[in-house]
C-alpha positions in Angstrom: -0.1 -0.3 0.0 1.3 3.2 -1.0 0.1 6.6 1.6 -0.6 10.0 0.0 0.0 13.0 1.8 -2.9 16.1 0.9 -1.4 19.0 1.9 -4.3 21.1 0.8 -5.8 24.4 2.6 -8.1 25.0 0.0 -11.5 22.9 1.6 -13.6 22.3 -1.5 -10.2 21.4 -3.7 -8.8 19.0 -0.7 -12.3 17.2 -0.5 -12.5 17.0 -4.1 -8.3 15.4 -4.6 -9.2 12.9 -1.3 -12.8 11.6 -3.3 -10.6 11.0 -6.3 -8.0 9.3 -4.2 -10.7 7.3 -2.3 -12.6 6.2 -5.3 -9.3 5.1 -7.9 -6.8 3.6 -5.5 -8.8 2.3 -2.6 -7.2 -0.8 -3.0 -3.7 0.4 -3.8 -3.6 3.6 -1.4 -4.5 4.9 1.7 -5.1 8.7 2.3 -3.2 10.1 5.4 -5.3 12.9 6.5 -3.0 14.2 9.6 0.5 13.5 9.9 1.2 10.5 11.7 4.7 9.9 13.6 7.0 7.0 12.1 4.7 7.0 8.9 7.1 7.3 5.5 5.2 9.4 3.2 5.5 8.3 -0.2 3.1 10.4 -2.3 3.1 14.2 -1.1 0.4 16.3 -2.9 1.6 19.8 -1.6 -0.5 23.5 -2.6 1.4 26.5 -3.6 -0.4 29.3 -2.8 2.3 31.9 -2.4 6.2 31.8 -2.7 7.1 30.0 0.9 5.0 27.0 -0.2 7.9 26.8 -2.8 10.3 27.0 0.6 8.3 24.5 2.2 8.4 21.8 -0.5 12.2 22.3 -0.9 12.6 21.5 2.7 10.3 18.3 2.5 12.1 17.2 0.0 15.3 17.3 1.7 13.7 15.5 4.7 11.9 12.9 2.6 14.1 12.1 -0.3 11.8 8.9 -1.4 8.9 10.9 -1.6 6.7 11.7 -4.8 6.1 15.2 -4.3 3.7 17.1 -6.6 3.2 20.4 -5.9 -0.4 21.9 -6.9 0.5 25.4 -8.2 -2.9 28.4 -8.0 -2.5 30.2 -11.6 -1.7 33.2 -10.4 1.8 31.7 -9.6 1.9 30.2 -12.8 5.5 31.9 -13.5 7.2 30.3 -10.5 6.5 26.7 -12.3 10.6 26.4 -13.5 11.4 25.9 -9.4 9.9 22.5 -9.9 12.2 21.5 -12.5 15.0 23.7 -10.2 13.9 21.3 -7.5 14.2 18.0 -9.5 10.4 17.4 -9.0 9.3 15.0 -12.1 5.3 16.1 -11.3 3.1 19.5 -11.6 -0.1 20.7 -11.2 -2.1 23.4 -11.8 -5.7 23.8 -10.1 -8.2 23.5 -10.6 -6.8 20.5 -11.9 -9.1 18.3 -13.8 -9.8 14.3 -12.5 -8.0 12.4 -15.7 -5.2 14.2 -15.2 -5.3 14.4 -11.4 -5.5 10.3 -11.3 -2.7 10.2 -14.8 0.0 12.1 -12.3 -1.1 9.7 -9.2 -0.8 6.5 -11.6 3.0 8.2 -13.0 4.1 8.7 -9.4 3.2 4.9 -8.6 4.9 3.8 -11.7 7.8 5.8 -10.3 8.3 4.3 -6.6 7.4 0.8 -7.9 10.5 1.4 -10.5 12.6 2.6 -7.6 13.1 5.9 -9.4 12.7 7.3 -12.9 15.7 7.9 -14.8 14.8 11.4 -15.7 11.8 14.4 -15.1 8.8 14.4 -17.3 9.0 17.8 -18.6 6.3 17.1 -20.8 3.7 17.1 -18.3 4.2 20.0 -16.4 4.9 21.9 -19.5 1.9 21.3 -21.2 -0.5 21.6 -17.9 0.6 25.5 -17.3 1.0 25.8 -21.3 -2.4 25.2 -21.6 -4.0 27.4 -18.6 -1.9 30.0 -19.9 -2.0 29.9 -23.6 -2.5 33.6 -24.4 1.5 34.3 -22.7 2.8 31.5 -24.5 5.9 32.3 -22.2 8.6 29.4 -22.8 11.3 31.3 -21.3 10.8 30.9 -17.8 11.4 26.7 -18.6 14.1 27.2 -20.9 16.2 29.1 -18.5 15.4 26.5 -15.6 16.8 23.8 -18.0 19.4 25.6 -18.9 20.6 26.1 -15.1 20.7 22.4 -14.6 22.3 22.1 -18.0 25.0 24.0 -17.1 25.6 22.8 -13.7 25.6 19.0 -14.9 22.6 18.2 -13.6 21.2 16.6 -16.4 22.5 13.4 -17.3 21.0 11.7 -20.3 19.4 12.1 -23.6 15.8 11.0 -22.9 15.8 14.5 -20.6 17.6 16.4 -23.2 15.0 15.1 -25.3 12.1 16.3 -23.3 13.4 20.2 -23.6 11.9 20.0 -26.7 8.9 20.7 -25.8 10.0 24.7 -24.9 13.7 24.8 -26.2 13.8 23.3 -29.7 17.0 21.7 -31.0 18.5 24.7 -32.8 18.1 26.9 -30.2 20.4 24.5 -27.9 23.8 26.8 -27.3 27.0 25.0 -27.5 29.4 27.9 -25.9 29.2 29.9 -22.9 30.5 33.1 -22.1 31.4 34.3 -18.9 30.6 38.1 -18.1 31.6 40.4 -15.1 32.4 43.9 -14.8 31.7 47.6 -13.2 30.3 50.6 -13.5 32.9 53.6 -13.9 30.4 56.4 -12.2 27.6 55.0 -9.9 25.9 58.5 -9.5 25.7 58.9 -12.7 23.1 55.1 -13.0 21.6 56.0 -10.0 20.7 59.2 -11.5 19.8 58.2 -15.0 18.1 55.3 -13.2 19.2 52.5 -15.3 20.3 48.6 -14.9 23.6 47.6 -16.3 22.2 43.7 -16.3 19.6 45.0 -18.6 21.7 47.0 -20.3 24.3 44.7 -20.9 22.1 42.1 -22.7 20.2 44.7 -24.7 23.4 45.6 -26.5 24.5 42.3 -26.9 21.0 41.2 -27.9 20.9 44.0 -30.7 24.2 43.1 -32.1 22.9 39.4 -32.2 19.4 40.0 -33.4 19.5 37.1 -36.2 21.6 34.6 -34.1 20.2 32.8 -31.1 21.7 33.9 -28.2 20.4 33.6 -24.2 21.6 34.4 -20.9 21.3 33.4 -17.7 22.1 35.9 -14.6 23.9 35.0 -11.4 25.0 37.5 -8.6 28.0 38.1 -9.7 28.3 37.3 -12.8 26.5 36.9 -15.8 26.4 34.0 -18.7 26.2 34.8 -22.4 25.0 31.5 -24.2 25.5 31.5 -27.9 25.3 28.8 -31.0 28.1 28.9 -33.4 27.3 27.3 -36.3 28.8 24.0 -37.3 31.5 25.4 -40.0 33.4 27.4 -37.1 35.4 24.7 -34.2 35.9 27.9 -31.9 34.3 31.5 -30.8 37.7 32.8 -31.5 37.5 31.4 -35.5 34.0 33.2 -36.1 35.2 36.6 -36.7 31.9 38.1 -37.3 30.9 36.9 -33.4 34.0 37.7 -31.9 33.4 41.8 -33.8 29.7 41.8 -32.3 31.3 41.4 -28.4 34.0 43.4 -28.7 31.6 46.3 -30.1 29.2 46.2 -27.6 32.1 46.0 -24.8 33.5 49.0 -26.3 29.6 51.0 -26.6 29.0 50.2 -23.4 32.1 51.6 -22.0 31.8 54.8 -24.3 28.4 55.4 -23.7 27.5 54.2 -20.1 31.0 53.7 -18.6 30.1 50.2 -18.0 33.3 47.8 -17.9 33.4 44.5 -19.0 36.1 41.5 -19.2 34.5 38.3 -20.8 35.8 34.6 -20.8 34.9 32.1 -23.3 34.9 28.6 -23.3 35.4 25.9 -25.7 32.5 24.2 -28.1 30.3 21.7 -27.2 28.0 19.9 -30.0 27.2 17.3 -27.3 24.8 19.7 -25.1 25.1 17.4 -22.0 28.8 18.3 -21.7 28.2 22.2 -22.2 28.9 22.2 -18.2 32.5 22.1 -19.3 31.9 25.0 -21.4 31.0 26.7 -18.3 33.8 25.8 -16.1 36.5 26.6 -19.3 34.5 30.6 -19.5 35.1 30.7 -15.7 38.9 29.8 -15.9 39.1 31.9 -19.2 37.7 35.0 -17.2 40.8 34.7 -14.6 43.2 34.2 -16.2 46.2 35.9 -17.8 44.9 38.0 -21.7 47.0 35.7 -24.3 45.5 39.4 -26.6 43.2 41.6 -24.9 41.8 42.3 -21.7 38.1 42.3 -22.0 38.1 38.8 -24.0 39.9 35.4 -23.0 39.4 32.2 -24.8 40.1 28.8 -22.6 41.6 27.3 -25.5 44.7 30.4 -25.4 45.5 28.8 -22.3 48.4 27.2 -22.3 47.8 23.4 -21.9 51.4 22.5 -21.1 51.9 20.7 -17.5 55.3 22.2 -16.7 53.9 25.5 -17.4 50.7 25.3 -15.6 53.2 24.6 -12.9 54.1 27.5 -12.7 51.7 29.4 -13.5 50.2 27.9 -10.4 53.0 28.8 -8.3 53.3 32.8 -9.1 50.0 32.6 -8.1 50.2 31.4 -5.3 53.2 33.4 -4.6 52.6 36.7 -6.6 53.3 38.7 -3.3 56.9 37.8 -2.7 59.8 38.8 -4.9 59.7 36.6 -7.2 62.6 35.9 -10.1 62.1 34.4 -13.3 65.2 31.8 -12.0 63.3 30.7 -9.0 59.6 29.8 -10.9 61.8 28.2 -13.5 63.9 26.1 -10.6 60.3 24.6 -10.0 60.2 22.7 -13.2 64.0 22.5 -13.7 64.5 24.4 -16.9 67.0 27.1 -17.5 66.5 30.4 -17.7 66.8 31.3 -21.2 64.8 28.3 -21.9 62.5 29.1 -19.8 61.7 32.4 -20.9 61.3 31.3 -24.1 58.3 28.6 -24.1 57.0 30.9 -20.8 56.4 33.7 -23.2 55.1 31.2 -26.1 52.5 29.5 -24.4 51.1 32.5 -22.2 51.4 35.1 -24.8 53.2 37.3 -22.3 56.9 37.8 -21.0 57.3 37.1 -17.3 57.6 39.9 -15.9 54.3 40.9 -17.5 52.9 37.7 -16.5 53.8 38.5 -12.7 52.5 42.0 -12.7 49.1 40.8 -14.1 48.6 38.3 -11.8 49.4 41.4 -9.5 47.1 43.4 -11.0 44.6 40.8 -10.0 45.3 40.4 -6.7 44.9 44.3 -6.2 41.8 44.6 -7.9 40.1 41.8 -5.4 41.8 44.1 -2.4 40.1 47.2 -3.9 36.9 46.1 -3.9 36.9 43.6 -1.0 39.0 45.2 1.9 39.4 48.9 3.4 43.3 48.6 3.2 45.1 52.2 2.0 46.5 52.3 -1.7 49.9 52.5 0.0 49.6 49.5 2.2 48.1 47.4 -0.9 51.1 48.3 -2.7 53.3 47.6 0.2 52.0 44.0 0.2 52.0 43.4 -3.5 55.8 43.8 -3.4 55.9 47.2 -4.8 58.4 49.9 -4.0 56.5 52.9 -4.3 52.8 53.7 -4.0 53.0 55.6 -7.3 54.8 52.9 -9.1 51.7 50.7 -8.5 49.7 52.9 -9.1 50.8 54.1 -12.2 50.6 50.4 -13.2 47.6 49.6 -12.4 46.1 52.1 -14.2 48.5 50.8 -16.8 46.2 47.4 -17.0 43.1 48.5 -15.8 42.3 51.6 -17.3 41.8 53.9 -13.8 43.9 54.7 -11.0 43.6 52.5 -7.8 41.0 55.5 -5.8 39.2 55.6 -9.5 38.5 52.0 -9.3 37.6 51.7 -5.9 35.1 54.4 -6.4 33.2 52.3 -9.5 30.2 49.6 -8.8 30.6 45.9 -9.0 27.3 45.3 -11.2 25.3 42.3 -9.7 23.0 40.7 -12.2 20.3 39.5 -10.0 
């Protein structure tokens, strides 16, 4: 016997659902009308009438990992439905649910239980219910975003789930490369006065330039992901000159018109969607790596794959605040200074001194943004002889003096 719990405050809805359960599942299920200690709930229908109900569902799910949870969503909260996908719930109902849909959903939940776990989330049932209730809006975007977030986190594991996504994310719309975007606003006072939001402007400028191409955005707190579908004739975003020019044009325009400075890391192309999360990780790494050519746009494929040089760059990152000589680093891999110097520039695109300086500037940026240390203290911490020399070097790499940079505002995307 399977136990079914109805956490439904609407008395009319509760009685209707209870009658259907007793009528259709009398021999296989028992209805729990109140909480019973030491009794596992197999299926829980939980009404969602306000945002906080999703929090309750999340907590309940963590405590009852084997329970099949079925949210019963109020039509006014349809826009929150992608949370069912985020929470990896297999089923979803919308009030006022029809009998045949309710019975079919319960039967599927029972099959899930009897099969000891279905292999993927059934998007089609949930999506079709919401689509039928909300036909006028045709808003597929929340489902697309929820699915793409799961795809990029590596939660989508198999082809079946990928095929299910076709209901709201056509095959030709699935991206194959990820760009990791961060930045700052040079004049926060102007932004507040003119009442514009950097995140919205950034997306607007990129969409305008890619208006005939499929791109999508996923905002996180301190970074924005731009997902692009690169045509099959290109093996890298870097080789797609048209797209690279559009990205650089948008970056330049945003800086010129709004004082929005952007720094972008681009991952490699993955034609197999199940591996797109790797492009995300690569884009993040590219964003934080010394640029091969330009500061505003960096490619993961430009990062050295030479294990010995990687060992050296890791060493530099760890000891960048110390007095690092080229001999000290070359000794880590037992190479002569001339040979090391030659292959280091070949692999990183910068000579040793330039690379170490850039790493120190990255550290300086973090210290200026996240601490209250004086410029003088930071200069000394990073091994610069004088604050003036540090300030001049910082402006050369960042485009602003340390004090000017500290007055900027980091872009928060959500």
